[in-house]
C-alpha positions as CSV (number, residue, x, y, z in Angstrom):
1,M,-0.2,-0.1,-0.1
2,E,3.0,2.3,0.9
3,K,4.0,1.6,-2.7
4,V,0.9,2.6,-4.4
5,K,0.7,5.9,-2.4
6,L,4.7,7.2,-3.5
7,R,3.8,6.3,-7.0
8,R,0.5,8.6,-7.1
9,S,2.4,11.3,-5.1
10,K,5.2,11.2,-7.8
11,R,3.1,11.6,-10.8
12,I,1.3,14.8,-8.9
13,R,4.8,16.4,-8.5
14,D,5.4,15.3,-12.0
15,K,2.0,17.4,-13.3
16,N,2.9,20.5,-11.3
17,Q,6.4,20.9,-12.1
18,K,5.4,20.6,-16.1
19,R,2.8,23.0,-15.3
20,K,5.3,25.7,-14.0
21,K,7.6,25.0,-16.8
22,K,4.9,26.5,-19.2
23,L,3.9,29.6,-17.2
24,A,7.7,30.1,-16.9
25,K,7.7,29.6,-20.7
26,E,4.8,32.0,-21.3
27,E,6.4,34.6,-19.1
28,K,9.6,34.3,-21.5
29,L,7.5,34.9,-24.4
30,K,5.7,37.4,-23.1
31,K,8.4,40.0,-21.6
32,E,10.2,39.2,-25.2
33,N,6.8,40.4,-26.8
34,E,6.8,43.7,-24.7
35,K,10.6,44.4,-25.8
36,Q,9.8,44.6,-29.4
37,Q,6.6,46.6,-28.7
38,E,8.5,49.0,-26.8
39,K,8.1,52.7,-28.4
40,P,9.8,55.8,-27.9
41,N,6.8,57.5,-26.6
42,K,6.6,57.8,-23.1
43,K,3.3,58.2,-22.6
44,T,2.4,54.9,-24.5
45,E,4.9,53.4,-22.5
46,K,3.4,54.3,-19.4
47,K,0.1,53.0,-20.7
48,E,1.6,50.3,-21.9
49,K,3.7,49.8,-18.4
50,N,0.3,50.1,-17.0
51,Q,-1.9,47.9,-19.2
52,I,1.5,45.9,-18.6
53,E,1.1,45.8,-14.9
54,K,-2.6,45.1,-14.8
55,E,-2.3,42.5,-17.4
56,N,0.7,41.1,-15.0
57,Q,-1.4,41.4,-12.3
58,I,-4.2,39.6,-13.8
59,E,-1.9,37.3,-14.9
60,K,-1.0,37.0,-11.1
61,E,-4.2,36.7,-10.1
62,N,-4.7,34.0,-12.7
63,Q,-1.4,32.1,-12.0
64,I,-2.9,32.5,-8.3
65,E,-5.9,31.1,-9.6
66,K,-4.7,28.3,-11.4
67,E,-2.8,27.5,-8.9
68,N,-5.7,27.3,-6.1
69,Q,-7.3,25.4,-8.4
70,I,-4.3,23.0,-9.4
71,E,-4.2,22.3,-5.7
72,K,-7.8,21.8,-5.0
73,E,-7.7,19.4,-7.6
74,N,-4.8,17.7,-6.6
75,Q,-6.3,17.9,-3.0
76,I,-9.6,16.1,-4.4
77,E,-7.4,13.8,-6.9
78,N,-5.5,13.1,-3.9
79,Q,-8.9,12.5,-1.6
80,N,-10.3,9.9,-4.3
81,Q,-6.8,8.3,-4.5
82,N,-7.1,8.0,-0.9
83,R,-10.6,7.0,-0.9
84,I,-9.8,4.5,-3.5
85,E,-6.9,3.5,-1.8
86,N,-9.1,2.7,1.3
87,Q,-11.6,0.9,-0.5
88,N,-8.5,-1.1,-2.1
89,Q,-7.4,-1.7,1.1
90,N,-10.9,-2.7,2.7
91,Q,-11.0,-4.9,-0.5
92,I,-7.4,-6.5,0.0
93,E,-8.1,-6.8,3.7
94,N,-11.6,-8.4,3.3
95,Q,-10.3,-10.8,0.0
96,I,-7.2,-11.8,2.9
97,E,-10.1,-12.2,5.0
98,K,-11.9,-14.4,3.1
99,E,-8.8,-16.2,2.0
100,N,-7.9,-16.8,5.9
101,Q,-11.6,-17.8,6.4
102,N,-11.3,-20.2,3.5
103,Q,-8.0,-21.6,4.2
104,N,-9.4,-21.8,7.7
105,Q,-12.2,-23.6,6.4
106,N,-9.8,-26.1,4.2
107,Q,-7.6,-26.8,6.9
108,N,-10.1,-27.6,9.2
109,Q,-11.8,-29.6,6.3
110,N,-8.3,-31.4,5.8
111,Q,-8.1,-32.1,9.5
112,I,-11.3,-33.6,9.1
113,E,-10.5,-35.8,6.2
114,K,-7.3,-36.5,7.9
115,E,-8.8,-37.6,11.2
116,N,-11.4,-39.7,9.3
117,Q,-8.6,-41.1,7.0
118,I,-6.6,-41.9,10.3
119,E,-9.7,-43.3,11.8
120,N,-10.2,-45.5,8.5
121,Q,-6.8,-46.4,8.6
122,N,-7.2,-47.6,12.1
123,Q,-9.9,-49.6,11.3
124,I,-8.8,-51.1,8.3
125,E,-5.5,-51.9,10.6
126,N,-7.5,-53.5,13.4
127,Q,-9.6,-55.4,10.7
128,N,-6.1,-56.3,9.1
129,Q,-4.7,-57.1,12.4
130,N,-7.5,-59.2,13.3
131,Q,-7.3,-61.2,9.9
132,N,-3.6,-61.6,10.5
133,Q,-3.9,-62.7,13.9
134,N,-6.3,-65.4,12.6
135,Q,-4.2,-66.3,9.9
136,I,-1.3,-66.6,12.2
137,E,-3.4,-68.7,14.5
138,K,-4.0,-70.9,11.1
139,N,-1.0,-71.0,10.3
140,Q,0.6,-72.1,13.8
141,N,-2.2,-74.7,13.7
142,Q,-1.2,-75.7,10.4
143,I,2.1,-75.6,11.4
144,E,2.1,-77.6,14.5
145,K,0.3,-80.0,12.3
146,E,3.0,-80.1,9.4
147,K,5.0,-80.8,12.7
148,E,3.2,-83.5,14.1
149,K,3.2,-85.0,11.0
150,E,7.0,-84.4,10.6
151,K,7.7,-85.9,13.7
152,E,5.2,-89.0,12.8
153,K,7.2,-89.3,9.7
154,E,10.5,-88.7,11.6
155,K,9.0,-91.6,14.0
156,E,8.4,-94.1,11.1
157,K,12.2,-93.0,9.2
158,E,13.5,-93.6,12.9
159,K,11.3,-97.6,13.3
160,E,12.4,-98.0,9.5
161,K,16.4,-97.2,10.4
162,E,16.0,-99.4,13.7
163,K,14.5,-101.9,11.1
164,E,17.2,-101.5,8.8
165,K,20.1,-101.4,11.3
166,E,18.6,-104.5,12.8
167,K,18.6,-106.0,9.4
168,E,22.4,-104.5,9.3
169,K,23.2,-106.5,12.3
170,E,21.7,-109.6,11.2
171,K,23.5,-109.6,7.8
172,E,26.9,-108.9,9.8
173,K,25.8,-111.7,12.2
174,E,25.2,-113.9,9.2
175,K,28.9,-112.6,7.6
176,E,30.6,-113.0,10.8
177,K,29.0,-116.7,11.3
178,E,30.2,-117.2,7.5
179,K,33.6,-116.4,7.9
180,E,33.9,-118.3,10.8
181,D,32.1,-121.0,9.4
182,K,33.9,-120.6,6.5
183,K,36.7,-123.0,5.9
184,I,38.8,-121.9,2.9
185,I,40.4,-118.9,2.7
186,R,42.7,-116.7,0.5
187,I,45.5,-114.8,1.3
188,V,47.3,-112.6,-1.5
189,S,50.5,-110.8,-0.6
190,F,51.6,-108.0,-2.8
191,N,54.8,-105.9,-2.8
192,V,52.8,-102.3,-4.5
193,N,56.2,-99.9,-4.6
194,G,54.3,-97.2,-3.1
195,L,50.8,-97.5,-2.8
196,R,49.7,-94.0,-3.5
197,A,51.6,-94.4,-7.0
198,A,49.8,-97.8,-7.5
199,L,46.6,-96.3,-6.8
200,K,47.2,-93.7,-9.2
201,K,47.7,-96.6,-12.2
202,P,44.7,-98.0,-14.0
203,N,42.8,-100.7,-13.0
204,F,44.9,-101.2,-10.3
205,L,42.0,-101.4,-7.7
206,E,40.0,-103.5,-10.1
207,S,42.8,-106.2,-10.1
208,I,42.9,-106.2,-6.4
209,K,39.2,-107.1,-6.2
210,K,39.1,-109.4,-8.9
211,L,41.5,-111.8,-6.5
212,D,38.7,-111.9,-4.1
213,A,41.2,-112.4,-1.3
214,D,40.3,-112.9,2.3
215,I,43.4,-111.4,3.4
216,I,45.7,-108.7,1.6
217,C,48.8,-108.3,2.7
218,F,51.0,-105.3,1.3
219,Q,54.7,-104.1,1.4
220,E,56.8,-100.9,0.7
221,T,53.6,-98.9,1.0
222,K,56.0,-95.9,1.3
223,V,53.2,-94.1,3.2
224,S,52.9,-92.0,6.6
225,E,48.8,-92.3,7.3
226,E,46.1,-94.7,6.3
227,S,45.8,-93.7,2.3
228,L,43.4,-96.6,1.2
229,R,40.0,-98.3,2.4
230,L,38.6,-101.3,0.7
231,E,34.8,-102.0,1.7
232,G,34.7,-105.4,3.8
233,Y,37.8,-105.2,5.0
234,Q,39.5,-104.2,8.3
235,S,42.8,-102.6,7.8
236,Y,45.8,-102.8,9.7
237,W,49.1,-100.8,9.0
238,N,52.8,-100.1,10.0
239,F,54.4,-97.3,9.2
240,S,57.9,-96.0,8.9
241,K,59.8,-93.1,11.0
242,K,61.3,-92.3,8.2
243,K,58.5,-90.9,5.2
244,G,58.2,-92.0,2.1
245,Y,60.2,-95.5,2.9
246,S,59.2,-98.7,3.6
247,G,56.0,-100.0,5.2
248,T,53.6,-102.7,5.3
249,A,49.7,-103.1,5.7
250,I,47.3,-105.9,6.2
251,F,43.4,-105.8,4.7
252,S,41.3,-108.3,6.6
253,R,37.5,-109.8,5.8
254,I,38.2,-111.9,8.6
255,N,38.7,-110.1,12.4
256,P,41.6,-111.2,13.5
257,V,42.1,-112.4,17.4
258,K,45.2,-109.7,17.9
259,A,47.1,-107.3,15.6
260,T,50.8,-106.7,16.6
261,K,53.3,-104.2,15.1
262,N,56.9,-105.3,14.7
263,I,59.1,-107.5,16.7
264,G,59.7,-106.0,19.7
265,K,63.8,-105.1,19.3
266,K,63.8,-101.1,19.0
267,E,66.7,-101.3,16.6
268,H,64.4,-103.5,13.8
269,D,61.1,-101.8,14.8
270,Q,61.9,-98.2,13.3
271,E,60.9,-99.0,9.6
272,G,57.3,-100.3,9.8
273,R,58.6,-103.9,8.0
274,V,56.5,-106.5,10.5
275,L,52.7,-106.5,11.0
276,T,51.4,-109.9,12.6
277,L,47.7,-111.1,13.1
278,E,46.6,-113.6,15.0
279,F,44.1,-115.6,13.7
280,P,42.2,-118.5,16.0
281,K,44.3,-121.8,14.2
282,F,47.2,-119.9,13.0
283,Y,49.5,-116.7,13.2
284,L,49.8,-114.6,9.6
285,I,53.0,-112.5,9.8
286,N,53.5,-109.9,7.1
287,S,57.4,-108.7,6.1
288,Y,59.5,-106.5,4.0
289,V,62.7,-108.2,4.4
290,P,65.7,-105.1,4.6
291,N,67.4,-105.2,1.6
292,S,71.3,-105.3,1.3
293,G,72.2,-102.4,-0.7
294,R,73.6,-102.2,-4.1
295,K,77.0,-102.2,-2.7
296,L,75.7,-104.5,-0.2
297,E,76.4,-101.9,2.8
298,R,73.6,-103.5,5.1
299,L,74.6,-107.1,4.4
300,K,75.8,-107.6,7.9
301,Y,72.9,-105.9,9.4
302,R,70.8,-108.1,7.4
303,T,72.2,-111.8,8.0
304,K,74.1,-111.2,11.4
305,K,71.4,-108.8,13.1
306,W,67.9,-109.0,11.2
307,D,67.8,-112.6,10.3
308,P,68.4,-114.2,13.8
309,E,66.1,-111.8,15.5
310,M,63.3,-112.3,12.8
311,Q,63.6,-116.3,12.9
312,K,63.8,-116.0,16.7
313,Y,60.3,-114.0,16.8
314,L,58.8,-116.5,14.2
315,K,60.0,-120.1,16.0
316,N,58.3,-118.3,19.3
317,L,55.2,-118.1,17.4
318,N,55.3,-121.0,15.8
319,K,55.2,-122.7,19.3
320,K,51.9,-121.3,20.1
321,K,50.4,-121.9,17.0
322,P,51.4,-122.5,13.4
323,I,52.9,-119.9,11.4
324,I,52.3,-118.2,7.8
325,W,55.3,-116.0,6.7
326,T,54.4,-114.1,3.5
327,G,56.0,-110.7,1.9
328,D,58.8,-109.6,0.3
329,L,61.6,-111.4,1.8
330,N,64.2,-110.0,-0.5
331,V,65.9,-113.0,-1.2
332,A,66.1,-116.0,-4.0
333,I,66.8,-119.1,-2.5
334,N,67.5,-121.3,-5.6
335,D,69.5,-120.7,-8.8
336,T,66.4,-121.2,-11.2
337,D,65.1,-118.5,-8.9
338,V,66.9,-115.8,-10.5
339,Y,67.3,-115.1,-14.4
340,N,71.2,-115.0,-14.3
341,P,72.6,-117.0,-11.4
342,K,76.3,-116.5,-12.1
343,G,76.2,-113.3,-12.8
344,L,74.3,-111.9,-9.6
345,K,76.2,-113.8,-7.0
346,K,77.7,-110.6,-5.5
347,T,74.2,-109.0,-5.9
348,A,71.9,-108.1,-2.8
349,G,69.5,-110.7,-2.4
350,F,71.6,-113.9,-4.1
351,T,74.3,-113.5,-2.0
352,P,75.6,-116.9,-0.5
353,E,75.3,-115.2,2.7
354,E,71.3,-114.4,2.3
355,R,70.9,-117.5,0.9
356,K,72.5,-119.5,3.7
357,S,70.8,-117.7,6.3
358,F,67.1,-118.2,4.8
359,R,68.0,-121.7,4.0
360,K,68.7,-122.7,7.5
361,F,65.3,-121.1,8.6
362,L,63.6,-123.7,6.2
363,E,65.5,-126.2,7.4
364,E,64.1,-126.1,11.5
365,G,60.7,-126.9,10.3
366,F,59.4,-124.4,7.7
367,I,58.0,-124.9,4.1
368,D,58.5,-122.5,0.7
369,S,54.8,-123.4,-0.3
370,F,55.2,-122.3,-4.0
371,C,58.2,-124.9,-4.6
372,H,56.7,-127.6,-2.4
373,L,53.2,-127.7,-4.4
374,N,54.5,-126.8,-8.1
375,E,56.8,-129.2,-9.3
376,N,57.8,-127.0,-12.0
377,C,58.8,-123.9,-9.8
378,K,62.1,-123.3,-12.0
379,N,62.1,-119.8,-13.8
380,V,58.6,-118.5,-12.5
381,Y,59.6,-114.8,-11.2
382,S,57.9,-112.2,-8.7
383,Y,60.0,-109.2,-9.2
384,W,61.4,-107.7,-12.8
385,N,63.7,-104.6,-12.6
386,Y,61.5,-101.5,-14.6
387,R,64.6,-100.7,-17.0
388,F,65.2,-102.5,-20.2
389,D,62.0,-104.2,-20.5
390,M,62.8,-107.1,-17.6
391,R,59.3,-108.4,-17.3
392,Q,58.3,-108.7,-21.3
393,K,61.6,-110.6,-21.5
394,N,61.1,-112.5,-18.3
395,K,64.4,-111.6,-16.8
396,G,63.5,-111.5,-13.2
397,W,63.6,-112.8,-9.7
398,R,61.8,-114.7,-7.1
399,L,61.6,-112.8,-4.2
400,D,57.8,-113.1,-2.5
401,Y,57.0,-115.8,-0.8
402,F,54.5,-117.6,1.3
403,V,56.5,-119.8,3.9
404,V,54.5,-122.2,6.0
405,A,55.1,-124.1,9.2
406,K,55.5,-128.0,8.7
407,K,52.3,-128.8,10.4
408,I,49.8,-126.7,8.0
409,I,51.7,-128.6,4.9
410,N,51.6,-132.1,6.8
411,N,47.7,-131.3,7.6
412,S,47.6,-130.5,3.9
413,A,45.7,-127.6,4.8
414,V,47.4,-125.6,1.7
415,I,45.6,-126.0,-1.4
416,S,47.2,-123.9,-4.0
417,S,50.1,-121.5,-3.7
418,K,50.5,-119.2,-6.8
419,I,52.4,-116.6,-8.6
420,L,49.8,-114.3,-10.2
421,Q,52.4,-112.7,-13.2
422,D,49.1,-111.3,-15.1
423,V,48.7,-108.9,-12.3
424,Y,50.7,-105.3,-13.0
425,G,50.7,-102.0,-10.6
426,S,54.1,-102.6,-9.6
427,D,57.7,-103.9,-10.3
428,H,56.7,-107.0,-8.4
429,C,53.2,-109.1,-8.9
430,P,51.1,-110.5,-6.1
431,V,51.6,-114.2,-4.7
432,S,48.8,-116.1,-3.1
433,L,47.8,-119.0,-0.8
434,D,44.4,-120.8,-0.4
435,L,44.7,-122.7,2.9
436,D,41.5,-125.2,4.4
437,T,41.5,-123.4,7.9
438,S,39.4,-126.8,9.1
439,K,43.1,-128.7,8.6
440,I,45.2,-126.9,10.6
């Protein structure tokens, strides 16, 4: 409103200034005209002066009258303007008041709508809560029913499992009875020259399974932990303290009475070379006999220490039950057990000292089962050097044995003793013994 008043007062001032300028111009023109009309006649001058004075007086009066008139007009205009401004102000105030009223009405309406909306929402929420609560209760009931069903199913499964366990136990009992009642068993001995390496070779495990052995004796396993499981067999291990060296293992379908590692002599028990299983009627000894070395550096240890202690251990066991000694015995007793007897006399495994030591043991009541049962046992080998295709040329050694007590042979308990040359996977091949335990 103040801005409007300022604008109007400015307009009035501008009009007054224009009028004053106009009057000043008119006076100027008159003075110029008067100067031109001046005459030398003094009388006329006086008249003219008087006339001019009158005119000036009249003019002044007119001017004053005009100014008064202008002032009145300005006053009237200001009054009108003030009236208009007051009217406008009133209108604006009325408009503002109306707007405020409308706004208040709208706010009240909005507030009412909000309250109604909140109430509706609350009602909906309450309905939803009730529905949800009902649904939750239904779901809980459903869950409880499902849980009960699951419990019933679990109970049924447990019952089925118990039945299966009972069946398995019955089967195990039957198997145990079969094993106990089984009279003929097969024992296989195999120097694998590193079990991990053998397992990587194709068909190695399949060829082992095809042997259908009740007991499998491994030599030179070269492992430090149990690295093989065969389904249906219990495993027994003897590891060398030196990693990746020597070691023996036995896998048996028949539960032994007892399993024993080594021979009880610290000097000979560091390399995992002997593993013994005691069965009701006999002892099975799996051994990997020390090699005398390329330069025969262990020949004295082998013949003067190992052989006497090992033979003593075997004889003591044989006093209790007849023994079956198997494994890689690292000796070829006969000239026909090597491909070149003349050229190998100073080679480990065929020295006179080693052969004499082994022969002496056999003479004290123990039998080389393969040669005993096979008249043609000449040039049948169980070991071939990897080099120079020795196996294809059949240039080998017979180093793997089943040595049994005379009592077992005399009772005709040994059915067969074989060298299984068609089984590969090592520089040795397996040897087998079929035994009728009822005759021991």
